N, C-alpha and C positions, 0 to 999 in steps of 0.2 A: 395720505395724514395716519390710517390705521399705522403703516411702517415707523412714521416719525414717533407715533404713543407710545410704539416696541423700543424704542431707540433709550427715547428718556425715561420712559419705569426701568429696564434694563439698567443702566447707568446708575438709576438708584440704588439700585438694590446690589447690584455689582458694590458699591462705594459703600453700601454696609458690611457685604462679604468682607470686602480688601479691611476695614477696620475691624472688625472680629481677630479678622487674622493678624493685624498688627499688635493688637494684641497679647496676640501670644504670641509673641515674636521671640522673643528673647530665650523659649527654648527652641533650638534646633532639633530636635530630636522626630522627626515625622512618629506618628503614632504606627504601631506595630503591625493592625489593624484597622483597615475598615470595619467598624462593628451596623451593624442593619441598622435603620432609624428606628428611633424611639425604643432602643436598648439603655438600662441603667445606668449612670457611672459607673456603677461600681460597677458592675462585667468588663469596664474598661483593665481594674486591676487585675482579673484571672486574663489578658488576652496571649500573655506571653505561654498559659500551657493550656489555652484553650486554642487550637489551632484554626478551625473554621468553624466558628461559632454557623449557628442554623440561624437561616430565615423564621419566619416564624409563618404560619398559615393561616394565610393572609384572606379573608372569607373574597369571594369573587366585589371586584368593581373597587376594593377599598381604597382609599385614594393616600399615597405615600407621597415623604418630597422625597425630590433628587437632583440632585446641582450638576449641571448641565457639564459635561466633555467636550474634548476638542475632537470633532468630526461629528457630534447628535444629527441626527434630522431628526424630523416628525416619523420618517418612518421606520428609521432603525429602532427610533424607541419604543414606536405600535409594534415590531416585530418580537425586541427583548422581554416587553412590559405585557405584551399577548391583549395591550389597550385599540382601536379603532384610533386612528389620526384627530377625527372627530375629537372623541373622546376629551384627547390629550388638549387638542382646541379648548375644548368646552372648557378643561379644571387649568384652563393658563391662556383668559380671554386676551390677553395684550398680546400675545404673539399670533402675526399676520400670519393669514393661509399660504405667503408666499415666500414665508420663511425655504431660507437653503439650511445651510447649517445654524446648530443654535449658538448662542454666543458664550462660549467654556467658562464655568463659573456664576451662571444664573440660574436663581431655587427654581423650581418648579414643584407642579403638585401634578402627577400620574395614577391613573388607577392602575392597578396592580390584580395579573391573573396567574394566581399560585398555581408552579407545576412541583411533582416531586425529584426529588435527587435533586435541590440547586446544588451547585459550587462553592466553593469557596468564595467568599468577598474581599480577601485578603489580593489586593494587586502588589505588582510584581516589578513594574519599570514603568514610566509613563510612556505617550505617543513619540511625543520628545526625545527619549531615550532610544528609539526603534525605530525611527527614521533617516535619514542623510539630509538634515536639516541644522536648521541653526544652534539646538544644544550642541556640536563643536564647534563652533566658530572660538576662536582663541585654546581648541587643543591640537597640542604640537603631536601629531600620532609616530612621528619615527625617533622624537625623544620617547618619548616614552617606551616604546617597546626594544629599543636599542638599548635604555635605561633597565632591564629588565631582567632579570638571571636567568632565567627560562631559556630552553635549546632553540625555543619557537622564533626567536630574531636573525636565525642563521636557517631559516627555514630559504628558498627559493623554489620558482617553477617555470615555466616555458607556456602563457599562451595567449592562444594566437599566434606562433612562432618569435612571440619576445617574450626572450629571460625577466622573470616579475619575482624581487624578493621578496624578504616578508610583509613589511610596508607597503610598498607596491601593490602588490600583491590583496592584503587589504583593503587599500585605495580605489582599487579597480572593482572588487567585485560590491565598495559601499559607494561606488560613484556610479555603477550599471542597476545594480538592485535597490538602488538606492537606500543601504543600509545602512544604520548607523554601526561604521568597524569596532568601539568598544562596545556594543551587542555583543560581534563577534568576537574579540579577545575575551571578554570573559567566558562566554560560551566554551573556549580554545581552557581556559585555565581550572572552569568549572571539570568538566569532561575530562582535561586530560593532564591538567597542570602544564599546558604548558607554557607556558612566561615564569613559573615559579621554578620548575625544576630544569634544572641545566643540563639534566642525562638523558640523551635520547636514544628511549625503544621504536626503532624501525616497525619491529614487531607488531606494533600497536599500533601504526601510521596509518593501517586500509580500513578502518575504523574506527580513526581518533573521536569522534563522536556519536554515534550511532550507527546500529551495523545496517550492513549495508553490502551487495552482493555486486551494483551495479559500478556504483556513486563512492571508490576507495580509493585511499593516499590521503591524504591532506589536504590542497587546494579542490578536491571534487567533493571531497566532506563538507569543504567550507561551500561552497556553490550548490551543492544541494540543500546544505540546510537554510543557506541565506534564501534560496527556493520556496521550501515548505515553511519558514515564518514568515511569508509576504503572502503564500497562498493562503493562511489562518487569519493572517493580521486582515487584509481585502477581503476574504470572505465575510469575515465576521465585520467587516466596515459594509460592507452590501446589506447586511442582514440574511444572509445564505448560513452561516454555521451559527447553531444555536445550541448545540449537547455536542459531545463530544463521545464517541463510545471504544471504551477504555479494551488493552489485548484481552481482557480477562470475559467482554461481552459487558460488562456493566457500562449503563449510560451515563451522563453526566452532563444533565442544561445546565448549561453557562448562567453561570449570576446575571441577574439585570442589571446591575452596578457595578458591571466592567467594564475595564477599557480595551482597546482593541491590541496593543501593545503585551498586556498581559494574556490575554487570549491566544496572539501566536503564540507565544509563550508554551502552553499551557497545553494545544493542541500538537505543538515538536513536541515536548517531552511524550505526550500520552503516545505519541507512537513508537514507542519503545521501550520506553520506562512503567511498571502497573505498581496496585497496593503502594506499602509503604515508600518504595523508592519514588516514585511519582508524586508522592505527595512532599518529599521533602525536594524536593526538587523545585516544587511551584513555592514552598512553603517561606517563612521567613530567616531560617537556616540552611536553602539550597541558594539555588542561581541567584535568588534577590542578594544574599548574604558576600556571598563572593563577589555581583558588581560591585556593591555600596565597599570592600574594602579595597577595590581597584581604584574607580572612580568615585567616590561620595558617594552623600545621598541625591539619587537622580530628580526625587521629589521639590528638592529645593531651583528654584529659579522660576522663570517661566517654563511651564510644563505642554501651550497651548503650540499645535502644527495649524489647525487646521481654523480660523476665524470666525467667529460673528456672522453670522449674510452675508459667506461670500459668494462673489460671485466674477465670473471669467473675463478677458478684456475681449473685445469684438475684435474677431477675427475670421482672416480670409481663407479660403482655398489654396493651400501649398502649391500651386501650380501659375503658369504665366495666364492675363484675359485673355480671354477667348483661346484657350486652348483646351480640347478631351480628354480626360484621362481615366481612364477605367478604375472602377471599385473592386482592388484582388481581392481585401481581406478585411472583414468584422472584424467587430475589435476579438479582441485578441493579447495574450501579456504583454504587458512592457515590456521587460525582461525575461527569461528563463522560460519557463515548461508552466506554466501554474497562472495563478492569479496573480495579480490585478489582468484583469481583461481592460487595460490602458490604452493600448494602439490600434489604428486601424491601419492598411494596407491601400495603396494609390500607387497606378506605373502608369507611366508614361505611353507612348504611341509608339510604337517599337515596328520594324521590318521581320523580326523572325521573333522566336520563342526562343527563353534562356537568358543566361545573362547575357548580353549585348549592350554594345554604347549605345549614347543617346545625346542631341544636340539639348534637349528640353531639360529647362532647371525647376529645381526645384525650389521654393521662394519665401522668404521670411513672410507670416501669420499676422507678425503684429510688429511694431518696433522693438528694436533692444538689440542688445549686445552681445557680438558669438564668447559667449567665454571658455568654452572649450571643444577640443575635436580631438578625436584619436582615427582607429581603424574605421573607416566607416562611418561614424559618428560626427554630431554637430551639435551641440548647446544651446539656444539662445534664452539670454537670459535677459525679463523683459524688464525688470525693478530698476534698471544702470545702476547697481552696485555691483556688478560685476564676481556675483557670489551664485552659484547655480543652487544653495542649499536656505536659501534665502526667494520668498516673493511666486514669484509664475517663471517656469522654465518650461520649452518645449524641445523634447527630443527627439532630434532627427538623423534615422537609420540606416544605413544603407547610403550612403553618402560619395561618390568616389573624390578619392584621394585629388584625381588632378580638376583644379578649377572651385576645389573647394575652399571659402571662404578661409581665414584666416584667424588665431584667437584675437581678441580685441578689435574687430571689425563692428563697429555702431553697423546698424542694417535700420531702413525705413520696410514698413510694412511692403512689401513687395519685390523685395530684393529678389537676389536670387542668394544660394544657401550654399547649390552646386547642382552635379549633376547624379539621378538617382543610379542605381548602381548594384550588384549584388554583395558588396564588399560592409565587413564587418560586421559576419554572421550567417546563419543560414539562410538559403535566398535559392530558391529555382526559380523566379527570372529578375529582372533587374525591373527594381521598383523603387517606395519610399514607405518606411515606416515610422508615423508620426504620433504624438505621445505626449501629457502635459502633468507637469507634474508642480504642487504648489510645497513652499519653504518645505519640501523633500519627500516631500507624502505625492504617490502615485492619485492620479485622478482618473477614476472609470470614465472611460467613453460614454457611457450609458449612468441612470439613476438619477441622483440630484443633481446634478449640474452636466448634463450631455456638453460632449467633444462639437461643438457649435461654430461651423465655420462654413458663412456665408450664409446661416439658414437651415445648411444644411447640419440633422444629427442624425447618429447612428444611434442603431437597433440591434441586440444582441441577437445571436439565432441560434439554436439550438446545440452548438459549440461552438467551440474557436472558430473562427475566420469566416464561419457564415454569419448572412445578418442583411440589413437593411440602413438606407441612406435616405432620409426624408429629409424633403423639405413641403411643408402644406400637401397637397396634395402629388406633388412630384416621388416617385421612389426610382432607386436605383440600388439592383442585388449585388453584391458580391461575389464574384466568379473572376475567378483564376483563368479562366477561358478567354476573358475579355468580351464577351459578346455584345450587342446592344445594349441589351437590359443593365449593365452596370457601367454605360460610360457616362460620364458626369461633364458639362460644359459650363467651367466657371464663365458669367455674364456678366 
């Protein structure tokens, strides 16, 4: 009954908000700044000359207005505003204690505990413009790149022994990192004018986007940037990133009203820009302006990625009933080297260590359709629309090409996907890497919505690949040595 009451109240309040938005719909211009709550309207006239308006010094426990954003949870809001989850619930009695994600647009009251040195309230892009999700539907990436006058459209690179042209490279990065190719294009233009300048200066390409000694050249600069951007996005989403330490040693506490897409860019630019350069990059005349000039206002339309009260479908363990596999990798990155820790690893019994063949198969954790395969990969789409950018998808990695299901195959829960292997990326032994996404956003293996398979849920370890799987009193411990303590039987 509590949950039903919450939904009813939310729908009514959301209707009021939507009505207010409709009243102002005659103007397509997004306000240049999101001003602190309670600021007089006259301040808005000065926004363009006041790039980073300061928050007031709130007395401890001051109740402030907040509108829920995509991906907000009670835990995350508690970390950002300094209030306990219980305080937030007291201030918003209509929210059930079992709530997962807050409904975007839901008006809330939150007790705030002021921190000095808060950063800007200006939001660069919504989360929908960050992930490889519904925002891309209807966008023709190839037509856009090939119609641009810049040199980038002629670029190409070999990845996993396969040549990819400029567009296929962006698609590959977008699909695997699950990051929006338009974001990467805007970054290429903002940092290197690669879409507008036809003159290619190969001498600049080693550090095209950011200074680096290891990740040099166009492809590695793009992939490393995607990795770093994801790291900032998901550490903020998990409540792990609350401040930015600048190159000059200054601390910037992230504004509590910020969104993950903006924080990812703030964190990224802070790694190599400082002072006025940094302020410009994260302000309205920096990256945001470039993005808007290229693709229009990203805040128009539906900006929701994670809806309210998100739940996971019922999943089974990804191997056959009655078989015993080993839990070889606790929570670690879905793709790349950094956060999000969206994936876990499971390995079938094999006769020897290393990359050896197996007759065991990874199976579908739920009903769905295979929408993409590639070197070592198979993507299971659960909502039936055949588009991995929408709804729940399950990412299988290290699936051998021989015996792998083909694109378009409709599978039922428990049907074979393919044989675990070492194909598709770095691997020291035959295993399955499995992760989840919703609307293109990686869902952490732990946190507000743990990766639940047959009741088993991961517990993060002290570092990547460590940790446990827990079901009630049962515990298995991640280990690449496959001892008895790491073995799990599907019953």
